[in-house]
C-alpha angles and dihedrals in degrees: 000000000000097000094252116143125191124210112194116213092010117115137188112260097181141359128200138161092283101048143284137305117214127216087252088064092249115139122218111198118212137174090208127030119196115187114203114182137145133051104253124072122233112271088245089077087070089073092068111092093222138098118282132190124248090276092053093252121150121233113236136189128233089280091053091248114147109255114240094016119111108202 
């Protein structure tokens, strides 16, 4: 569907500017690495006049546009 693959019980061992290495030893090459961790959103999300969840996260659509925000 969106090209997202899950790998249960596999973790990231290392990340660098060229991708990630998994605990299995497999290397996933990437031109861009975005690390999303933690449970609370950045305070900047409070500037969007839309609904957020209890962690302050914004809801997005399949194009990663913030729902309820007309840019």
